[in-house]
C-alpha positions as CSV (number, residue, x, y, z in Angstrom):
1,X,0.0,0.0,0.0
2,X,1.4,3.4,-1.0
3,X,-0.1,5.0,2.1
4,X,2.4,3.5,4.6
5,X,5.8,5.0,4.8
6,X,8.6,2.5,3.9
7,X,11.9,2.8,5.7
8,X,14.8,2.2,3.3
9,X,17.3,-0.5,4.3
10,X,20.2,2.0,4.7
11,X,18.2,4.2,7.0
12,X,17.0,1.1,9.0
13,X,20.6,0.0,9.6
14,X,21.3,3.4,11.0
15,X,18.2,3.4,13.3
16,X,18.0,-0.2,14.4
17,X,20.9,-0.1,17.0
18,X,19.2,2.8,18.8
19,X,15.9,1.0,19.4
20,X,15.6,-0.9,22.7
21,X,14.1,-4.4,22.4
22,X,12.9,-5.9,25.7
23,X,13.5,-9.6,26.2
24,X,10.5,-11.9,26.2
25,X,9.6,-13.5,29.5
26,X,10.3,-17.2,29.6
27,X,7.2,-18.0,31.6
28,X,4.0,-16.4,30.3
29,X,5.6,-14.7,27.4
30,X,2.3,-13.2,26.1
31,X,1.7,-12.2,22.5
32,X,4.7,-11.8,20.2
33,X,5.6,-8.2,19.6
34,X,5.4,-6.7,16.2
35,X,8.8,-6.0,14.6
36,X,10.4,-2.7,15.5
37,X,10.6,-1.8,11.8
38,X,6.9,-2.2,11.2
39,X,6.1,0.0,14.3
40,X,8.6,2.6,13.1
41,X,6.9,2.7,9.7
42,X,3.5,3.1,11.4
43,X,4.9,6.0,13.5
44,X,6.4,7.6,10.4
45,X,3.1,7.2,8.5
46,X,1.2,9.0,11.3
47,X,3.7,11.8,11.4
48,X,4.0,12.1,7.6
49,X,0.3,12.2,6.9
50,X,-0.7,14.0,10.1
51,X,-3.4,11.6,11.0
52,X,-4.7,10.5,14.4
53,X,-3.1,7.3,15.8
54,X,-6.5,5.5,15.7
55,X,-6.9,6.2,12.0
56,X,-3.8,4.4,11.0
57,X,-5.2,1.9,8.4
58,X,-5.6,-1.6,9.6
59,X,-3.5,-3.7,7.2
60,X,-2.8,-7.4,7.7
61,X,0.7,-7.9,9.0
62,X,1.0,-4.3,10.2
63,X,0.6,-3.0,13.8
64,X,-2.4,-0.9,14.9
65,X,-2.3,2.7,15.6
66,X,-2.4,2.0,19.4
67,X,0.5,-0.4,19.1
68,X,2.5,2.2,17.2
69,X,1.7,4.9,19.7
70,X,2.8,2.6,22.6
71,X,6.1,1.9,20.8
72,X,6.5,5.6,20.0
73,X,6.0,6.4,23.7
74,X,8.4,3.6,24.8
75,X,11.1,5.0,22.5
76,X,10.4,8.6,23.7
77,X,10.9,7.5,27.3
78,X,14.1,5.7,26.5
79,X,15.6,8.7,24.7
80,X,15.7,7.3,21.2
81,X,14.5,10.4,19.3
82,X,17.2,12.8,20.5
83,X,19.9,10.2,19.7
84,X,18.4,9.6,16.3
85,X,18.2,13.3,15.5
86,X,21.9,13.8,16.4
87,X,22.9,10.8,14.3
88,X,20.9,11.9,11.2
89,X,22.1,15.5,11.5
90,X,25.7,14.2,11.6
91,X,25.1,12.0,8.6
92,X,23.5,14.9,6.6
93,X,26.3,17.3,7.7
94,X,29.0,14.8,6.5
95,X,27.3,14.6,3.1
96,X,27.0,18.5,3.1
97,X,23.2,18.2,2.8
98,X,22.4,20.1,6.0
99,X,21.5,23.8,5.5
100,X,21.1,25.6,8.8
101,X,20.2,28.8,6.9
102,X,16.9,27.2,6.1
103,X,16.2,25.9,9.6
104,X,12.9,26.8,11.2
105,X,12.1,27.0,14.9
106,X,8.7,27.4,16.5
107,X,7.2,27.2,20.0
108,X,6.8,23.5,19.8
109,X,10.6,23.1,19.5
110,X,12.0,26.0,21.6
111,X,10.5,26.5,25.0
112,X,9.6,30.0,26.1
113,X,11.5,30.9,29.4
114,X,9.5,32.1,32.4
115,X,12.0,34.9,33.1
116,X,11.7,36.5,29.7
117,X,10.7,40.2,29.6
118,X,6.9,40.7,29.3
119,X,5.7,41.7,25.9
120,X,3.7,44.8,25.3
121,X,-0.1,44.7,25.9
122,X,-2.1,43.7,22.9
123,X,-4.8,46.0,21.8
124,X,-8.3,44.6,22.4
125,X,-10.2,44.5,19.1
126,X,-13.9,43.9,19.4
127,X,-17.0,44.5,17.5
128,X,-18.7,47.8,18.4
129,X,-22.4,47.5,19.1
130,X,-24.6,49.6,17.0
131,X,-26.6,52.4,18.6
132,X,-30.1,51.5,19.4
133,X,-32.7,52.7,16.9
134,X,-35.5,52.7,19.4
């Protein structure tokens, strides 16, 4: 299906060592986990198409949106994303394909500090009620 984001083999070899894989319990092992690569493709699909996790298409052999979200959260808590970002930035920089002149920051990336000077008051713009005709 063209909707799912496919991770190229070269990129997967770069990412795979960063992903923690918990060992299965010997006793009561439970259901077998989906492969890490399939979950990563689900995460990238949600991020690429900006869809809610629950609307990730149910495809045979692919994890659900809830499974992908749980894996995304697991990787977030273990610090995978900052490591991956640094590694990919280094790779792009080595190939001279990283252009910081075109970088963009917004409030979701850079936190606003509490001690910052207060901005000027914004002018209140409101609709003016019409005078009564009666």
